[in-house]
VEXMARTI-204932 format. One line per field, with one value per residue (C-alpha): x, y, z; residue number from 1. Coordinates in Angstrom, 2 decimals, always signed. Layout:
REM VEXMARTI-204932
u = (X;...)
v = (Y;...)
w = (Z;...)
i = (NUM;...)
//
This chain:
REM VEXMARTI-204932
u = (+34.92;+34.02;+31.92;+33.27;+32.32;+30.42;+28.29;+27.70;+26.55;+24.28;+22.86;+22.20;+20.56;+18.36;+17.42;+16.48;+14.49;+12.64;+11.77;+10.65;+8.55;+7.05;+6.05;+4.72;+2.79;+1.34;+0.29;-1.36;-3.10;-4.43;-5.66;-7.48;-8.84;-10.16;-11.72;-13.40;-14.70;-16.01;-17.70;-19.12;-20.40;-21.88;-23.78;-24.94;-26.05;-27.99;-29.87;-30.62;-32.00;-34.06;-35.57;-36.20;-37.85;-40.16;-41.54;-44.81;-47.07;-50.76;-52.56;-50.92;-49.78;-46.23;-46.00;-43.26;-44.20;-42.83;-41.80;-38.24;-37.82;-37.83;-34.74;-31.74;-29.53;-31.84;-32.20;-28.55;-27.43;-23.82;-23.29;-26.49;-27.78;-29.94;-32.26;-34.31;-36.76;-37.74;-40.24;-39.07;-40.32;-38.12;-40.86;-39.62;-41.61;-39.88;-36.85;-34.98;-36.16;-32.51;-32.16;-34.61;-35.07;-31.81;-31.60;-29.24;-27.61;-29.49;-27.47;-28.14;-27.74;-29.39;-32.31;-31.30;-27.64;-26.00;-24.03;-21.68;-20.40;-19.13;-20.93;-20.90;-23.53;-24.31;-21.99;-19.23;-19.23;-18.22;-20.91;-20.85;-23.89;-25.40;-28.06;-30.50;-33.04;-35.83;-39.47;-41.59;-43.42;-47.16;-49.62;-51.71;-54.63;-52.46;-50.90;-54.42;-55.25;-51.98;-53.02;-56.27;-54.35;-53.90;-50.22;-50.39;-51.83;-49.09;-46.23;-47.39;-47.90;-44.43;-42.74;-44.34;-43.36;-39.58;-38.14;-34.69;-33.46;-30.32;-29.01;-26.13;-24.16;-21.77;-18.10;-16.69;-16.36;-14.78;-12.36;-11.48;-10.63;-8.54;-6.72;-6.00;-4.74;-2.52;-0.92;-0.60;+1.31;+3.49;+4.29;+5.04;+7.30;+9.11;+9.59;+10.88;+13.21;+14.70;+15.12;+16.68;+19.11;+20.18;+20.48;+22.27;+24.75;+25.59;+25.79;+27.94;+30.24;+30.73;+31.06;+33.76;+35.63;+38.01;+38.89;+39.61;+41.81;+43.68;+44.10;+45.55;+47.98;+49.06;+49.55;+51.92;+54.14;+57.02;+60.32;+61.88;+59.49;+58.49;+58.79;+55.51;+52.39;+48.70;+47.03;+43.40;+42.17;+38.60;+38.41;+35.33;+35.84;+35.36;+38.26;+40.68;+41.68;+42.43;+44.52;+46.40;+47.02;+48.33;+50.63;+51.94;+52.51;+54.37;+56.49;+57.37;+58.11;+60.31;+62.19;+62.49;+63.92;+66.32;+67.45;+67.86;+69.95;+71.97;+72.42;+73.55;+76.01;+77.32;+77.77;+79.59;+81.80;+82.51;+83.45;+85.47;+87.91;+88.96;+88.93;+91.22;+93.50;+93.49;+94.26;+97.00;+98.64;+98.59;+99.81;+102.71;+103.66;+103.69;+105.83;+109.04;+110.33;+110.27;+111.41;+109.06;+108.68;+107.44;+104.89;+103.69;+103.28;+101.29;+99.09;+98.51;+97.43;+95.14;+93.67;+92.96;+91.15;+89.16;+88.23;+86.96;+84.95;+83.60;+82.47;+80.71;+78.96;+77.84;+76.45;+74.63;+73.20;+72.04;+70.39;+68.60;+67.36;+66.13;+64.28;+62.71;+61.87;+63.72;+65.56;+64.28;+64.48;+64.49;+63.45;+65.67;+66.41;+69.79;+72.13;+73.00;+76.23;+77.74;+76.78;+78.42;+81.64;+81.74;+81.22;+84.02;+86.78;+87.80;+88.44;+90.02;+93.63;+93.24;+91.63;+94.45;+97.05;+95.28;+94.98;+91.20;+89.08;+86.20;+83.47;+80.54;+78.05;+75.21;+74.09;+75.04;+71.46;+69.82;+68.19;+66.15;+64.33;+65.66;+67.54;+71.09;+72.81;+71.43;+71.65;+75.33;+75.80;+74.29;+76.56;+79.65;+79.03;+78.47;+81.57;+83.68;+82.48;+83.32;+86.77;+87.52;+86.53;+87.31;+90.23;+93.49;+93.16;+89.44;+86.55;+83.93;+80.97;+77.87;+74.92;+71.37;+68.11;+64.53;+61.81;+58.36;+58.21;+61.39;+65.12;+67.37;+71.03;+73.33;+76.74;+78.92;+82.46;+84.59;+86.49;+83.49;+84.09;+80.72;+78.25;+74.58;+73.70;+76.18;+74.89;+71.41;+72.89;+75.09;+72.40;+72.10;+73.68;+77.13;+77.33;+80.70;+81.98;+84.98;+83.32;+86.50;+86.15;+89.90;+89.36;+87.04;+89.10;+88.54;+85.01;+82.04;+79.52;+77.13;+77.76;+75.34;+72.79;+72.87;+72.46;+69.34;+67.77;+68.46;+67.21;+64.01;+63.57;+63.96;+61.10;+63.29;+64.60;+67.93;+68.75;+72.04;+73.10;+76.06;+76.53;+78.66;+81.45;+82.70;+80.77;+78.98;+76.00;+73.82;+70.78;+69.12;+65.52;+64.75;+61.43)
v = (+138.78;+136.50;+133.50;+130.01;+128.00;+125.57;+128.39;+129.91;+126.58;+125.83;+129.35;+129.13;+125.69;+126.58;+129.98;+128.37;+125.67;+128.17;+130.41;+127.44;+125.99;+129.40;+129.94;+126.37;+126.55;+129.94;+128.68;+125.57;+127.64;+130.18;+127.48;+125.55;+128.75;+129.93;+126.53;+126.39;+129.95;+129.29;+126.14;+128.05;+130.85;+128.36;+126.62;+129.96;+131.13;+127.86;+128.43;+132.02;+130.99;+128.17;+130.66;+133.20;+130.52;+129.55;+133.10;+133.82;+136.77;+136.08;+139.35;+141.70;+138.89;+137.50;+133.90;+131.28;+128.10;+125.82;+126.17;+127.46;+127.21;+123.43;+123.39;+121.95;+124.92;+127.32;+125.15;+124.43;+126.65;+125.51;+126.71;+128.60;+130.00;+133.12;+134.76;+137.93;+139.16;+142.78;+144.51;+147.35;+149.85;+148.25;+146.27;+142.96;+140.15;+137.22;+136.51;+133.55;+132.58;+132.39;+136.13;+136.93;+140.72;+141.34;+142.34;+141.30;+144.11;+144.90;+144.62;+146.82;+145.46;+144.84;+142.48;+138.82;+139.63;+137.91;+140.26;+138.74;+140.53;+140.00;+140.89;+140.25;+138.93;+140.88;+138.41;+139.44;+136.12;+136.42;+135.94;+135.50;+137.09;+136.98;+139.38;+138.92;+141.37;+139.58;+139.67;+136.97;+134.31;+134.94;+132.63;+130.37;+132.83;+135.70;+133.55;+132.73;+136.43;+136.99;+134.43;+136.33;+139.41;+141.45;+142.19;+145.77;+144.79;+142.13;+144.50;+147.11;+144.50;+142.99;+146.39;+147.30;+144.00;+143.72;+141.92;+141.82;+138.58;+138.28;+134.89;+134.70;+131.78;+131.52;+131.50;+130.23;+126.63;+127.52;+129.96;+127.35;+124.84;+127.46;+128.29;+124.60;+124.31;+127.36;+126.02;+122.57;+124.03;+126.14;+123.12;+120.99;+123.71;+124.09;+120.32;+120.08;+123.05;+121.38;+118.09;+119.98;+121.66;+118.32;+116.66;+119.69;+119.73;+116.08;+116.52;+119.67;+118.01;+115.01;+117.21;+119.36;+116.38;+116.23;+119.90;+119.19;+116.28;+118.51;+121.18;+118.57;+117.35;+120.91;+121.66;+118.70;+120.07;+122.40;+123.38;+120.13;+117.87;+119.87;+116.68;+115.50;+115.78;+115.99;+112.64;+113.40;+109.96;+109.71;+113.47;+114.69;+115.83;+119.47;+119.17;+117.42;+120.67;+122.30;+119.31;+119.27;+123.03;+122.77;+119.90;+122.03;+124.87;+122.55;+121.33;+124.93;+125.74;+122.69;+123.70;+127.29;+126.11;+123.82;+126.73;+128.89;+126.26;+125.61;+129.36;+129.86;+126.97;+128.23;+131.78;+130.47;+128.25;+130.99;+133.48;+130.96;+130.23;+133.84;+134.73;+131.77;+132.93;+136.48;+135.31;+133.00;+135.79;+138.17;+135.56;+134.47;+138.11;+138.85;+135.84;+137.85;+141.20;+141.55;+143.91;+146.59;+144.77;+141.65;+143.68;+145.27;+141.85;+140.57;+143.66;+143.30;+139.66;+140.70;+143.50;+141.04;+138.72;+141.61;+142.78;+139.29;+139.19;+142.67;+141.59;+138.55;+140.66;+143.13;+140.27;+138.89;+142.31;+142.65;+139.20;+140.15;+143.41;+141.61;+139.05;+141.85;+143.79;+146.84;+147.47;+150.32;+149.56;+152.10;+151.56;+153.07;+152.29;+150.52;+149.67;+146.15;+145.75;+148.90;+147.73;+144.32;+145.96;+148.21;+145.24;+143.26;+145.86;+144.93;+141.32;+142.01;+141.99;+138.66;+137.14;+138.48;+136.93;+133.55;+133.98;+133.86;+135.05;+137.41;+137.82;+140.23;+139.23;+141.51;+143.95;+147.53;+148.80;+146.17;+147.81;+146.77;+148.64;+147.79;+149.11;+149.89;+149.67;+146.27;+144.85;+145.90;+143.92;+140.85;+141.20;+141.80;+138.68;+136.53;+137.85;+137.47;+133.88;+133.23;+134.82;+132.77;+129.34;+129.48;+127.30;+128.83;+129.91;+129.26;+131.33;+133.57;+134.49;+136.66;+136.66;+138.01;+137.66;+138.85;+136.26;+137.81;+140.43;+139.22;+139.37;+136.33;+136.98;+133.92;+133.81;+130.81;+129.85;+126.79;+124.69;+123.55;+120.44;+120.34;+117.47;+117.90;+117.42;+120.11;+122.55;+122.32;+123.75;+126.56;+129.18;+128.19;+130.35;+129.26;+126.33;+125.58;+122.60;+122.50;+120.96;+121.42;+125.19;+125.56;+128.81;+130.31;+133.50;+134.04;+132.79;+132.78;+131.03;+134.01;+135.46;+133.35;+133.30;+137.10;+136.99;+134.87;+137.09;+140.36;+138.99;+137.79;+141.24;+142.76;+140.55;+138.01;+134.49;+132.62;+129.12;+127.23;+124.22;+122.41;+122.42;+119.33;+118.73;+121.43;+124.67;+126.19;+128.34;+130.73;+132.36;+135.51;+136.14;+139.83;+141.59)
w = (-133.71;-136.62;-135.48;-136.05;-139.11;-136.87;-135.42;-138.83;-140.27;-137.31;-137.36;-141.10;-140.86;-137.89;-139.31;-142.61;-140.81;-138.61;-141.55;-143.66;-140.83;-140.04;-143.66;-143.97;-140.67;-141.50;-144.93;-143.46;-140.80;-143.28;-145.67;-142.93;-141.35;-144.71;-145.39;-141.97;-142.23;-145.73;-144.50;-141.54;-143.81;-146.26;-143.47;-142.08;-145.54;-146.04;-142.80;-143.80;-147.20;-145.68;-143.23;-146.01;-148.13;-145.25;-144.87;-146.73;-147.07;-146.46;-147.02;-144.60;-142.34;-142.41;-141.39;-141.05;-142.88;-140.13;-136.54;-136.73;-132.99;-133.27;-135.52;-133.56;-134.51;-132.69;-129.57;-128.63;-125.78;-126.09;-129.66;-130.40;-133.66;-133.61;-136.08;-136.27;-138.90;-139.54;-141.75;-143.92;-141.31;-138.63;-136.90;-135.56;-137.10;-135.40;-133.27;-131.88;-128.39;-127.30;-127.91;-125.14;-125.37;-127.21;-130.85;-133.58;-135.58;-138.78;-141.97;-144.98;-148.46;-151.78;-152.18;-152.32;-151.48;-148.53;-146.29;-143.72;-140.63;-137.09;-133.85;-130.11;-127.75;-124.59;-122.85;-125.30;-127.10;-130.80;-133.45;-137.19;-138.84;-142.29;-143.45;-146.28;-147.61;-149.51;-150.54;-148.97;-150.87;-151.44;-149.84;-152.11;-152.18;-153.27;-155.96;-157.17;-157.39;-159.27;-161.79;-162.24;-163.28;-160.08;-160.84;-159.68;-156.29;-155.91;-156.78;-154.36;-151.67;-152.16;-152.27;-149.01;-147.39;-148.16;-145.15;-143.57;-142.04;-139.92;-138.83;-136.33;-135.01;-132.09;-133.21;-129.93;-131.08;-134.41;-132.83;-130.25;-132.97;-134.78;-131.55;-130.99;-134.57;-134.13;-130.97;-132.52;-135.47;-133.14;-130.99;-134.04;-135.47;-132.13;-131.85;-135.43;-134.79;-131.70;-133.57;-136.50;-134.11;-132.64;-136.05;-137.54;-134.64;-135.27;-139.05;-138.79;-136.27;-138.50;-141.58;-139.97;-138.52;-141.55;-141.00;-137.35;-138.44;-140.90;-138.20;-135.83;-138.48;-139.29;-135.58;-135.36;-138.16;-137.31;-138.92;-137.75;-139.68;-142.74;-144.75;-143.19;-145.34;-144.52;-145.03;-144.00;-144.95;-146.23;-146.68;-148.59;-152.16;-151.08;-148.61;-151.00;-152.85;-149.47;-148.41;-151.72;-151.57;-148.00;-149.01;-151.89;-149.44;-147.08;-149.97;-150.90;-147.25;-146.95;-150.07;-148.81;-145.47;-147.31;-149.47;-146.39;-144.62;-147.77;-148.30;-144.71;-144.98;-148.32;-147.02;-143.95;-146.12;-148.64;-145.93;-143.92;-146.74;-147.52;-143.82;-143.16;-145.97;-144.64;-141.10;-142.32;-144.32;-141.36;-138.86;-141.09;-141.68;-137.95;-136.95;-137.33;-138.42;-142.21;-144.90;-146.18;-149.49;-147.71;-145.75;-148.95;-150.55;-147.53;-147.55;-151.29;-150.80;-147.93;-150.01;-152.83;-150.42;-148.96;-152.47;-153.30;-150.08;-150.76;-154.25;-152.77;-150.12;-152.79;-154.87;-151.84;-151.12;-154.72;-154.57;-151.34;-152.86;-155.96;-153.84;-151.79;-154.98;-153.69;-156.95;-159.10;-162.82;-165.63;-169.24;-171.94;-175.56;-175.66;-178.53;-177.48;-179.50;-177.91;-174.39;-175.00;-176.25;-173.19;-170.85;-172.57;-172.21;-168.60;-169.75;-173.12;-171.86;-170.06;-173.15;-175.32;-173.05;-173.33;-177.11;-176.94;-179.83;-178.98;-181.58;-181.16;-183.87;-182.70;-185.44;-184.66;-185.16;-182.93;-179.91;-176.92;-174.19;-170.72;-167.71;-168.96;-165.55;-164.55;-168.07;-168.09;-164.83;-166.51;-169.55;-167.37;-165.27;-168.38;-170.10;-166.94;-166.64;-170.29;-170.00;-166.90;-168.20;-171.93;-172.88;-174.11;-177.76;-177.41;-178.74;-177.14;-179.33;-178.75;-181.15;-181.00;-182.91;-182.60;-181.92;-181.94;-179.19;-177.50;-178.10;-177.68;-176.86;-176.88;-175.13;-176.07;-175.21;-175.88;-173.38;-171.34;-169.22;-167.46;-167.66;-168.48;-164.80;-163.78;-166.38;-164.83;-161.59;-162.89;-162.19;-158.51;-155.81;-154.58;-156.99;-158.54;-160.48;-158.12;-155.04;-153.03;-153.60;-153.93;-155.85;-153.20;-153.02;-156.75;-157.41;-155.05;-157.30;-157.32;-160.78;-162.82;-159.97;-160.06;-163.86;-163.47;-160.79;-162.62;-165.95;-164.25;-162.69;-166.16;-167.37;-169.17;-168.70;-168.75;-169.99;-170.07;-172.14;-173.67;-177.42;-178.09;-177.95;-175.58;-176.09;-173.10;-174.12;-172.13;-173.75;-172.46;-173.50;-173.08;-173.66)
i = (1;2;3;4;5;6;7;8;9;10;11;12;13;14;15;16;17;18;19;20;21;22;23;24;25;26;27;28;29;30;31;32;33;34;35;36;37;38;39;40;41;42;43;44;45;46;47;48;49;50;51;52;53;54;55;56;57;58;59;60;61;62;63;64;65;66;67;68;69;70;71;72;73;74;75;76;77;78;79;80;81;82;83;84;85;86;87;88;89;90;91;92;93;94;95;96;97;98;99;100;101;102;103;104;105;106;107;108;109;110;111;112;113;114;115;116;117;118;119;120;121;122;123;124;125;126;127;128;129;130;131;132;133;134;135;136;137;138;139;140;141;142;143;144;145;146;147;148;149;150;151;152;153;154;155;156;157;158;159;160;161;162;163;164;165;166;167;168;169;170;171;172;173;174;175;176;177;178;179;180;181;182;183;184;185;186;187;188;189;190;191;192;193;194;195;196;197;198;199;200;201;202;203;204;205;206;207;208;209;210;211;212;213;214;215;216;217;218;219;220;221;222;223;224;225;226;227;228;229;230;231;232;233;234;235;236;237;238;239;240;241;242;243;244;245;246;247;248;249;250;251;252;253;254;255;256;257;258;259;260;261;262;263;264;265;266;267;268;269;270;271;272;273;274;275;276;277;278;279;280;281;282;283;284;285;286;287;288;289;290;291;292;293;294;295;296;297;298;299;300;301;302;303;304;305;306;307;308;309;310;311;312;313;314;315;316;317;318;319;320;321;322;323;324;325;326;327;328;329;330;331;332;333;334;335;336;337;338;339;340;341;342;343;344;345;346;347;348;349;350;351;352;353;354;355;356;357;358;359;360;361;362;363;364;365;366;367;368;369;370;371;372;373;374;375;376;377;378;379;380;381;382;383;384;385;386;387;388;389;390;391;392;393;394;395;396;397;398;399;400;401;402;403;404;405;406;407;408;409;410;411;412;413;414;415;416;417;418;419;420;421;422;423;424;425;426;427;428;429;430;431;432;433;434;435;436;437;438;439;440;441;442;443;444;445;446;447;448;449;450;451;452;453;454;455;456;457;458;459;460;461;462;463;464;465;466;467;468;469;470;471;472;473;474;475;476;477;478;479)
//
């Protein structure tokens, strides 16, 4: 299950805060720990060098120039400092009184190099040690002999008396301070994390409040009030595109529901009229006994009405298939002039009786690549519409021309009585100029709507206009 946006935001904020605080606290701790240890080592090294500088060689005797035991560092039992001095043969020369009989660990290294290490007292208390191997200073008498030229005696004496000094200091206090610092940083990080959680919860709640408001407004909208729109006053700029998109969606839904209701009403109206005519014809025929000729006439009228209804149902079915994209389209090279002539033949006799003039101006070699069956349906509907509404002795004309990668085919007929406002609706389903629908058994208002849908499915477009004074013109743009 996907977590809510609120949980994801809180988790992200707290996780980021914890990681940031952990890195910051660890960095602070390491910096302070390193500084304290360096300071501790520097102090310890200073003591070691002071002790080494106070050692002098007087003949074969090794002496400390001052009483080391009296230094405060070597007298504190709470945080003691220890020292121990060895000759090169391992003989202990001096040791801190606080060591009693215990020894510090000897450290091996080069002369005059400080070597740091860790150790433990017998009581398991941690120590920090520094070792220094050095040659003691000569007493004044020896220095006097050196000045008299006894270099060889001095070198041999110093080589034989290389000393090792180890100074150790109790780490308990320093480690205690570091432990306190560590817990202080952990407590501070935990406190900041809890405060961040509280603040983040408030901020996230306030930040998501506009979304909650939008959700509440959407929940209040149903099919009965699709005209309502989402207000979401004072919505943040990031939410405004969502609000606008939802309002556009609601507008499209409202229009779709209106079309559905209008379509349902139109279908009911279109079917009611022929069904009423069919019922009336049958009822009148059955009132009394009639001659065979009268029955045949009634059946012929009924058959005509049924044929009209069947044509309308087929058109509705085709529209539904086009909307559902269930129509399979082929792509063949078509000679357009021949296809127009073939589509005109069923209407030629009616046009001849009305003294109409039909003119196919499409060049014989003009071709296009399309689906011949569905394009023939488009042409047949346009030509039937033209034959039906052209005035007596009027003219029907078809022309075509290439425009870039497309082909424009124009159907025009005279005798148009539509207004500009009416022309803008001729491609809508069930629209007819006769609002009383007195010719419902003849025309269902689906022909041009079917032309538009099929042409769109073929990748083209349809436009309609009036060419003053009375010429109705439909233009197909085919790929």
